[in-house]
C-alpha atoms as a printed R data frame, in Angstrom:
    type eleno elety resid chain resno       x      y      z
1   ATOM     1    CA   MET     A     1 274.282 73.128 47.319
2   ATOM     2    CA   ASN     A     2 273.951 69.892 49.325
3   ATOM     3    CA   ILE     A     3 271.877 67.254 47.528
4   ATOM     4    CA   LEU     A     4 270.596 64.144 49.269
5   ATOM     5    CA   CYS     A     5 269.098 61.321 47.179
6   ATOM     6    CA   VAL     A     6 267.286 58.256 48.486
7   ATOM     7    CA   HIS     A     7 268.729 54.918 47.407
8   ATOM     8    CA   GLY     A     8 265.230 53.673 46.520
9   ATOM     9    CA   GLU     A     9 263.879 50.842 44.391
10  ATOM    10    CA   GLN     A    10 261.819 53.177 42.188
11  ATOM    11    CA   LEU     A    11 264.916 55.196 41.315
12  ATOM    12    CA   ASN     A    12 267.263 53.555 38.831
13  ATOM    13    CA   ILE     A    13 270.500 53.662 40.831
14  ATOM    14    CA   GLU     A    14 272.708 53.531 37.758
15  ATOM    15    CA   GLU     A    15 270.791 56.415 36.212
16  ATOM    16    CA   PHE     A    16 270.759 58.530 39.370
17  ATOM    17    CA   SER     A    17 274.462 57.909 39.893
18  ATOM    18    CA   GLY     A    18 274.813 59.701 36.557
19  ATOM    19    CA   TRP     A    19 272.649 62.502 37.903
20  ATOM    20    CA   GLY     A    20 274.985 62.674 40.884
21  ATOM    21    CA   LYS     A    21 278.018 63.121 38.627
22  ATOM    22    CA   ALA     A    22 276.176 65.874 36.747
23  ATOM    23    CA   PHE     A    23 275.387 67.673 40.002
24  ATOM    24    CA   ILE     A    24 278.994 67.325 41.166
25  ATOM    25    CA   SER     A    25 280.363 68.612 37.836
26  ATOM    26    CA   CYS     A    26 278.406 71.823 38.481
27  ATOM    27    CA   GLY     A    27 279.983 72.305 41.913
28  ATOM    28    CA   HIS     A    28 277.312 70.699 44.108
29  ATOM    29    CA   GLU     A    29 277.648 67.959 46.701
30  ATOM    30    CA   PHE     A    30 275.655 64.781 46.058
31  ATOM    31    CA   LEU     A    31 275.101 61.882 48.432
32  ATOM    32    CA   PHE     A    32 273.029 58.703 48.237
33  ATOM    33    CA   PHE     A    33 271.151 57.892 51.424
34  ATOM    34    CA   LYS     A    34 269.955 54.404 52.449
35  ATOM    35    CA   GLN     A    35 266.968 54.488 54.786
36  ATOM    36    CA   LYS     A    36 267.826 51.076 56.230
37  ATOM    37    CA   GLU     A    37 271.181 52.389 57.450
38  ATOM    38    CA   LYS     A    38 270.220 55.776 58.881
39  ATOM    39    CA   SER     A    39 267.128 57.601 60.067
40  ATOM    40    CA   ILE     A    40 266.008 60.196 57.557
41  ATOM    41    CA   LEU     A    41 265.637 62.715 60.367
42  ATOM    42    CA   ASP     A    42 269.266 62.113 61.339
43  ATOM    43    CA   ALA     A    43 270.338 62.435 57.688
44  ATOM    44    CA   PHE     A    44 268.560 65.790 57.364
45  ATOM    45    CA   TYR     A    45 270.037 67.018 60.641
46  ATOM    46    CA   GLU     A    46 273.590 66.010 59.664
47  ATOM    47    CA   LYS     A    47 273.605 66.982 55.978
48  ATOM    48    CA   LYS     A    48 271.244 69.982 55.998
49  ATOM    49    CA   PRO     A    49 270.276 69.295 52.346
50  ATOM    50    CA   ASP     A    50 269.244 72.108 50.046
51  ATOM    51    CA   LEU     A    51 267.668 69.553 47.707
52  ATOM    52    CA   PHE     A    52 266.240 66.169 48.613
53  ATOM    53    CA   ILE     A    53 265.315 63.595 45.944
54  ATOM    54    CA   THR     A    54 263.099 60.658 46.856
55  ATOM    55    CA   CYS     A    55 260.357 58.450 45.419
56  ATOM    56    CA   GLU     A    56 256.894 57.158 46.214
57  ATOM    57    CA   SER     A    57 258.070 53.749 47.453
58  ATOM    58    CA   ALA     A    58 260.489 55.354 49.936
59  ATOM    59    CA   PHE     A    59 258.041 57.970 51.236
60  ATOM    60    CA   ASP     A    60 256.889 57.353 54.812
61  ATOM    61    CA   ARG     A    61 255.847 59.279 57.922
62  ATOM    62    CA   ALA     A    62 259.431 60.036 58.856
63  ATOM    63    CA   THR     A    63 260.070 61.463 55.385
64  ATOM    64    CA   LYS     A    64 257.031 63.724 55.637
65  ATOM    65    CA   LYS     A    65 258.123 64.865 59.083
66  ATOM    66    CA   ALA     A    66 261.642 65.639 57.850
67  ATOM    67    CA   ILE     A    67 260.513 67.746 54.889
68  ATOM    68    CA   ASN     A    68 258.077 69.648 57.110
69  ATOM    69    CA   LEU     A    69 260.852 70.358 59.645
70  ATOM    70    CA   TYR     A    70 263.074 71.739 56.856
71  ATOM    71    CA   PRO     A    71 260.686 73.773 54.647
72  ATOM    72    CA   LYS     A    72 263.544 75.662 52.956
73  ATOM    73    CA   CYS     A    73 264.859 72.406 51.474
74  ATOM    74    CA   LYS     A    74 263.535 71.795 47.977
75  ATOM    75    CA   VAL     A    75 262.079 68.278 47.746
76  ATOM    76    CA   VAL     A    76 261.598 66.256 44.560
77  ATOM    77    CA   ILE     A    77 259.385 63.176 44.729
78  ATOM    78    CA   PHE     A    78 259.061 60.781 41.791
79  ATOM    79    CA   TYR     A    79 255.813 58.810 41.874
80  ATOM    80    CA   LYS     A    80 254.060 56.181 39.771
81  ATOM    81    CA   ASN     A    81 250.502 56.183 41.106
82  ATOM    82    CA   SER     A    82 248.393 59.351 40.983
83  ATOM    83    CA   SER     A    83 246.751 58.295 44.256
84  ATOM    84    CA   PHE     A    84 250.058 59.113 45.957
85  ATOM    85    CA   LEU     A    85 249.234 62.830 45.728
86  ATOM    86    CA   GLU     A    86 245.934 62.530 47.601
87  ATOM    87    CA   ASN     A    87 245.715 64.394 50.933
88  ATOM    88    CA   LYS     A    88 249.467 65.046 51.182
89  ATOM    89    CA   ASN     A    89 249.240 68.835 51.724
90  ATOM    90    CA   PHE     A    90 252.885 69.428 50.826
91  ATOM    91    CA   HIS     A    91 254.515 72.828 51.343
92  ATOM    92    CA   ASP     A    92 255.480 74.988 48.346
93  ATOM    93    CA   ASN     A    93 259.043 73.626 48.073
94  ATOM    94    CA   VAL     A    94 257.861 70.085 47.334
95  ATOM    95    CA   TYR     A    95 257.754 69.105 43.638
96  ATOM    96    CA   CYS     A    96 256.181 65.854 42.478
97  ATOM    97    CA   PHE     A    97 256.924 64.333 39.074
98  ATOM    98    CA   ASN     A    98 255.340 61.311 37.469
99  ATOM    99    CA   ASN     A    99 257.832 60.778 34.696
100 ATOM   100    CA   PHE     A   100 261.259 61.822 33.448
101 ATOM   101    CA   ASP     A   101 262.670 60.387 30.237
102 ATOM   102    CA   PRO     A   102 265.552 57.943 30.795
103 ATOM   103    CA   SER     A   103 269.087 59.259 30.555
104 ATOM   104    CA   ILE     A   104 272.650 58.004 30.346
105 ATOM   105    CA   ASP     A   105 275.773 58.871 32.263
106 ATOM   106    CA   ILE     A   106 278.097 60.152 29.533
107 ATOM   107    CA   TYR     A   107 281.348 59.750 31.484
108 ATOM   108    CA   PRO     A   108 281.727 55.908 31.275
109 ATOM   109    CA   LEU     A   109 281.150 56.066 27.492
110 ATOM   110    CA   LEU     A   110 284.037 58.388 26.672
111 ATOM   111    CA   LYS     A   111 287.122 57.122 24.791
112 ATOM   112    CA   GLY     A   112 285.936 53.578 24.077
113 ATOM   113    CA   LYS     A   113 288.356 51.250 22.268
114 ATOM   114    CA   LEU     A   114 288.102 48.058 20.257
115 ATOM   115    CA   LYS     A   115 289.413 45.180 22.386
116 ATOM   116    CA   PRO     A   116 290.309 41.849 20.706
117 ATOM   117    CA   ASN     A   117 288.843 39.773 23.558
118 ATOM   118    CA   LEU     A   118 285.508 41.609 23.268
119 ATOM   119    CA   ILE     A   119 285.045 41.441 19.484
120 ATOM   120    CA   SER     A   120 281.668 40.076 18.362
121 ATOM   121    CA   ASP     A   121 278.991 40.455 15.709
122 ATOM   122    CA   ILE     A   122 276.198 41.042 18.227
123 ATOM   123    CA   ASN     A   123 276.056 41.891 21.892
124 ATOM   124    CA   TYR     A   124 273.244 42.067 24.389
125 ATOM   125    CA   VAL     A   125 273.216 43.394 27.942
126 ATOM   126    CA   GLY     A   126 270.290 42.387 30.130
127 ATOM   127    CA   GLU     A   127 268.844 39.834 32.491
128 ATOM   128    CA   TYR     A   128 268.011 36.268 31.486
129 ATOM   129    CA   ILE     A   129 264.274 35.896 30.908
130 ATOM   130    CA   ASP     A   130 263.029 32.469 29.834
131 ATOM   131    CA   ASP     A   131 260.103 33.594 27.715
132 ATOM   132    CA   ASN     A   132 258.715 32.116 24.511
133 ATOM   133    CA   ASP     A   133 258.732 35.590 22.983
134 ATOM   134    CA   ASN     A   134 262.293 36.399 24.028
135 ATOM   135    CA   VAL     A   135 263.826 37.052 20.639
136 ATOM   136    CA   ILE     A   136 267.214 37.478 22.318
137 ATOM   137    CA   LEU     A   137 267.257 33.766 23.214
138 ATOM   138    CA   ASN     A   138 266.481 32.917 19.592
139 ATOM   139    CA   THR     A   139 269.366 35.136 18.479
140 ATOM   140    CA   LEU     A   140 271.731 33.025 20.566
141 ATOM   141    CA   SER     A   141 270.645 29.861 18.812
142 ATOM   142    CA   GLU     A   142 271.286 31.248 15.324
143 ATOM   143    CA   ASN     A   143 274.339 29.735 13.645
144 ATOM   144    CA   GLY     A   144 276.978 31.960 12.136
145 ATOM   145    CA   PHE     A   145 276.749 34.835 14.649
146 ATOM   146    CA   ILE     A   146 279.455 35.612 17.177
147 ATOM   147    CA   VAL     A   147 277.315 36.727 20.112
148 ATOM   148    CA   LYS     A   148 278.349 37.982 23.547
149 ATOM   149    CA   VAL     A   149 275.822 38.354 26.371
150 ATOM   150    CA   TRP     A   150 276.242 40.308 29.600
151 ATOM   151    CA   GLY     A   151 274.051 40.616 32.675
152 ATOM   152    CA   ASP     A   152 273.926 40.455 36.463
153 ATOM   153    CA   LYS     A   153 272.202 37.066 36.510
154 ATOM   154    CA   LYS     A   154 273.762 34.073 34.807
155 ATOM   155    CA   TRP     A   155 272.446 32.981 31.429
156 ATOM   156    CA   PRO     A   156 272.532 29.196 30.725
157 ATOM   157    CA   TYR     A   157 274.491 29.817 27.510
158 ATOM   158    CA   ARG     A   158 278.186 29.658 26.700
159 ATOM   159    CA   GLN     A   159 277.950 33.169 25.227
160 ATOM   160    CA   TYR     A   160 277.275 34.629 28.680
161 ATOM   161    CA   LEU     A   161 280.318 36.544 29.975
162 ATOM   162    CA   GLY     A   162 279.138 37.926 33.302
163 ATOM   163    CA   ARG     A   163 278.274 41.398 34.471
164 ATOM   164    CA   ALA     A   164 279.142 44.303 32.161
165 ATOM   165    CA   LYS     A   165 281.303 46.345 34.513
166 ATOM   166    CA   GLU     A   166 281.034 50.096 34.120
167 ATOM   167    CA   ASN     A   167 284.653 50.539 33.052
168 ATOM   168    CA   LEU     A   168 284.177 47.925 30.292
169 ATOM   169    CA   VAL     A   169 280.884 49.139 28.803
170 ATOM   170    CA   LYS     A   170 282.431 51.588 26.320
171 ATOM   171    CA   ASP     A   171 284.825 48.907 25.032
172 ATOM   172    CA   ILE     A   172 282.089 46.251 24.863
173 ATOM   173    CA   ILE     A   173 280.082 48.569 22.622
174 ATOM   174    CA   MET     A   174 283.006 49.639 20.437
175 ATOM   175    CA   SER     A   175 284.189 46.036 19.936
176 ATOM   176    CA   CYS     A   176 280.872 44.885 18.513
177 ATOM   177    CA   SER     A   177 279.340 45.345 15.060
178 ATOM   178    CA   LEU     A   178 275.904 45.968 16.540
179 ATOM   179    CA   SER     A   179 273.846 45.584 19.692
180 ATOM   180    CA   VAL     A   180 270.328 44.253 20.090
181 ATOM   181    CA   SER     A   181 267.764 45.307 22.641
182 ATOM   182    CA   SER     A   182 264.084 45.117 23.477
183 ATOM   183    CA   ASP     A   183 261.940 47.234 25.763
184 ATOM   184    CA   LEU     A   184 260.179 43.973 26.660
185 ATOM   185    CA   PHE     A   185 263.230 42.710 28.499
186 ATOM   186    CA   SER     A   186 265.875 45.372 29.026
187 ATOM   187    CA   GLY     A   187 264.478 48.917 28.950
188 ATOM   188    CA   GLU     A   188 265.720 52.000 27.159
189 ATOM   189    CA   ILE     A   189 269.097 52.819 28.728
190 ATOM   190    CA   TRP     A   190 271.286 50.283 26.889
191 ATOM   191    CA   PRO     A   191 270.250 51.441 23.374
192 ATOM   192    CA   LEU     A   192 270.940 55.034 24.441
193 ATOM   193    CA   LYS     A   193 274.446 54.025 25.513
194 ATOM   194    CA   VAL     A   194 275.053 52.228 22.214
195 ATOM   195    CA   PHE     A   195 273.924 55.122 20.035
196 ATOM   196    CA   ALA     A   196 275.778 57.625 22.246
197 ATOM   197    CA   SER     A   197 278.928 55.640 21.451
198 ATOM   198    CA   GLY     A   198 278.279 55.956 17.712
199 ATOM   199    CA   LYS     A   199 277.268 52.320 17.153
200 ATOM   200    CA   PRO     A   200 273.965 50.854 15.889
201 ATOM   201    CA   CYS     A   201 271.390 49.039 18.013
202 ATOM   202    CA   ILE     A   202 268.658 46.916 16.447
203 ATOM   203    CA   LEU     A   203 265.462 47.097 18.499
204 ATOM   204    CA   TYR     A   204 262.680 44.568 18.909
205 ATOM   205    CA   ARG     A   205 259.215 45.830 19.870
206 ATOM   206    CA   SER     A   206 260.725 48.905 21.484
207 ATOM   207    CA   ALA     A   207 258.190 51.664 20.904
208 ATOM   208    CA   LYS     A   208 259.335 53.749 23.891
209 ATOM   209    CA   THR     A   209 262.960 53.782 22.801
210 ATOM   210    CA   LYS     A   210 262.020 54.312 19.156
211 ATOM   211    CA   ASP     A   211 259.874 57.332 20.004
212 ATOM   212    CA   LEU     A   212 262.386 58.792 22.461
213 ATOM   213    CA   ILE     A   213 265.222 58.974 19.924
214 ATOM   214    CA   SER     A   214 263.279 58.792 16.632
215 ATOM   215    CA   ALA     A   215 264.794 55.399 15.791
216 ATOM   216    CA   ASP     A   216 262.119 54.226 13.349
217 ATOM   217    CA   ASN     A   217 264.733 52.640 11.071
218 ATOM   218    CA   PHE     A   218 266.021 50.439 13.898
219 ATOM   219    CA   ASN     A   219 262.834 49.091 15.510
220 ATOM   220    CA   TYR     A   220 261.065 45.917 14.323
221 ATOM   221    CA   GLU     A   221 257.780 44.436 15.468
222 ATOM   222    CA   ASP     A   222 258.204 40.855 14.239
223 ATOM   223    CA   GLU     A   223 261.019 38.363 14.596
224 ATOM   224    CA   GLU     A   224 261.528 37.804 10.879
225 ATOM   225    CA   SER     A   225 262.091 41.506 10.171
226 ATOM   226    CA   PHE     A   226 264.288 41.779 13.244
227 ATOM   227    CA   PHE     A   227 266.645 39.016 12.071
228 ATOM   228    CA   LYS     A   228 266.653 40.323  8.517
229 ATOM   229    CA   ALA     A   229 267.709 43.754  9.790
230 ATOM   230    CA   ILE     A   230 270.561 42.201 11.777
231 ATOM   231    CA   ILE     A   231 271.835 40.239  8.764
232 ATOM   232    CA   ASP     A   232 271.479 43.225  6.428
233 ATOM   233    CA   LEU     A   233 273.444 45.469  8.766
234 ATOM   234    CA   LEU     A   234 276.185 42.883  9.328
235 ATOM   235    CA   GLN     A   235 276.531 42.474  5.556
236 ATOM   236    CA   ASN     A   236 276.340 46.225  4.878
237 ATOM   237    CA   PRO     A   237 277.770 47.888  8.008
238 ATOM   238    CA   ASP     A   238 277.808 51.391  6.511
239 ATOM   239    CA   SER     A   239 274.210 51.344  5.279
240 ATOM   240    CA   LEU     A   240 272.779 53.195  8.275
241 ATOM   241    CA   ASN     A   241 275.756 55.393  9.139
242 ATOM   242    CA   ASP     A   242 273.849 58.642  8.581
243 ATOM   243    CA   GLU     A   243 271.031 57.531 10.853
244 ATOM   244    CA   VAL     A   244 273.443 56.311 13.544
245 ATOM   245    CA   GLU     A   245 275.262 59.660 13.425
246 ATOM   246    CA   ARG     A   246 271.985 61.574 13.712
247 ATOM   247    CA   ILE     A   247 270.838 59.585 16.743
248 ATOM   248    CA   ASN     A   248 274.329 59.765 18.255
249 ATOM   249    CA   LYS     A   249 274.169 63.569 18.235
250 ATOM   250    CA   ASP     A   250 270.625 63.545 19.587
251 ATOM   251    CA   VAL     A   251 271.442 61.270 22.536
252 ATOM   252    CA   ARG     A   252 274.670 63.062 23.451
253 ATOM   253    CA   ASN     A   253 273.006 66.481 23.308
254 ATOM   254    CA   ASN     A   254 269.564 65.692 24.723
255 ATOM   255    CA   HIS     A   255 269.480 62.464 26.716
256 ATOM   256    CA   THR     A   256 272.350 62.552 29.205
257 ATOM   257    CA   SER     A   257 272.272 62.918 32.984
258 ATOM   258    CA   HIS     A   258 273.288 66.544 32.518
259 ATOM   259    CA   ASN     A   259 270.199 67.152 30.362
260 ATOM   260    CA   ARG     A   260 267.866 65.688 32.981
261 ATOM   261    CA   VAL     A   261 269.514 67.593 35.831
262 ATOM   262    CA   ALA     A   262 269.269 70.791 33.773
263 ATOM   263    CA   LYS     A   263 265.568 70.093 33.220
264 ATOM   264    CA   LEU     A   264 265.079 69.500 36.935
265 ATOM   265    CA   PHE     A   265 266.782 72.779 37.808
266 ATOM   266    CA   ASN     A   266 264.491 74.563 35.340
267 ATOM   267    CA   LEU     A   267 261.406 73.011 36.908
268 ATOM   268    CA   LEU     A   268 262.654 74.137 40.323
269 ATOM   269    CA   GLY     A   269 263.004 77.689 39.047
270 ATOM   270    CA   MET     A   270 266.815 77.580 39.088
271 ATOM   271    CA   GLU     A   271 267.566 78.648 35.530
272 ATOM   272    CA   GLN     A   272 271.188 79.702 36.181
273 ATOM   273    CA   GLU     A   273 272.021 76.256 37.571
274 ATOM   274    CA   SER     A   274 270.303 74.693 34.561
275 ATOM   275    CA   ASP     A   275 272.420 76.740 32.157
276 ATOM   276    CA   LYS     A   276 275.566 75.847 34.117
277 ATOM   277    CA   CYS     A   277 274.771 72.135 33.812
278 ATOM   278    CA   LEU     A   278 274.277 72.344 30.042
279 ATOM   279    CA   LEU     A   279 277.518 74.315 29.734
280 ATOM   280    CA   GLU     A   280 279.370 71.510 31.537
281 ATOM   281    CA   LEU     A   281 277.899 68.997 29.102
282 ATOM   282    CA   LYS     A   282 278.989 71.136 26.169
283 ATOM   283    CA   LYS     A   283 282.559 71.206 27.523
284 ATOM   284    CA   ILE     A   284 282.603 67.414 27.855
285 ATOM   285    CA   LEU     A   285 281.296 66.831 24.328
286 ATOM   286    CA   GLU     A   286 283.741 69.333 22.839
287 ATOM   287    CA   LYS     A   287 286.629 67.608 24.604
288 ATOM   288    CA   TYR     A   288 285.630 64.090 23.525
């Protein structure tokens, strides 16, 4: 099966790269397509996709023309606004979805090691946001913590170490006592990576993440409780081991790229491909 995926702003490229690896692990071909570099009609003509994945922000007249010219190609469109569906008159092979839960690419998280140059009490991966309610900034100013911060945009703090490259992420996580995160500033994917690696992540005002992975014991709504939880866990690192292990199993078995691709196949009526994808995930988890 040839799968073509738009490189669009509404699709998290890191997340959909994980989807691509899941597709490939099941024997399919997966290719990102940038509309600025090639006409979508040319891309369809050259690649003859069996499945095309796009999003509301990338949908234009040329896209509609292409999917109408190739009605046998299954088309998945992710949208945010319900008005997008008005007067589209799509053919039967077009599937529109408003929301898929976030997922992680399991491959970069396998076989992480503790690295002396990455050791810290606390780490945070995310963009710098100068906000009065940014509890992460307050964490940096606390004395006594060894903190390391990673992100694409430079933080004006000595603890900032640059972009967390994919091949380093597993070691960054394993070399740290705990991570911190907040849905207000960094979204749900980083906590999923941390828990999938078997390490704890303390959350601040992160209802979405908490509900997704049932992490009630790790989410705090006020700054005082948040800092107290950090200190308690640093002083008693084994206190939440059972909860970390439970969430670790949940994320690795239910929130990976393979899980989302399997769900997509099911929604497209391709149950055998769905089962194949979950079998590949099982093989990976048994091996590592």
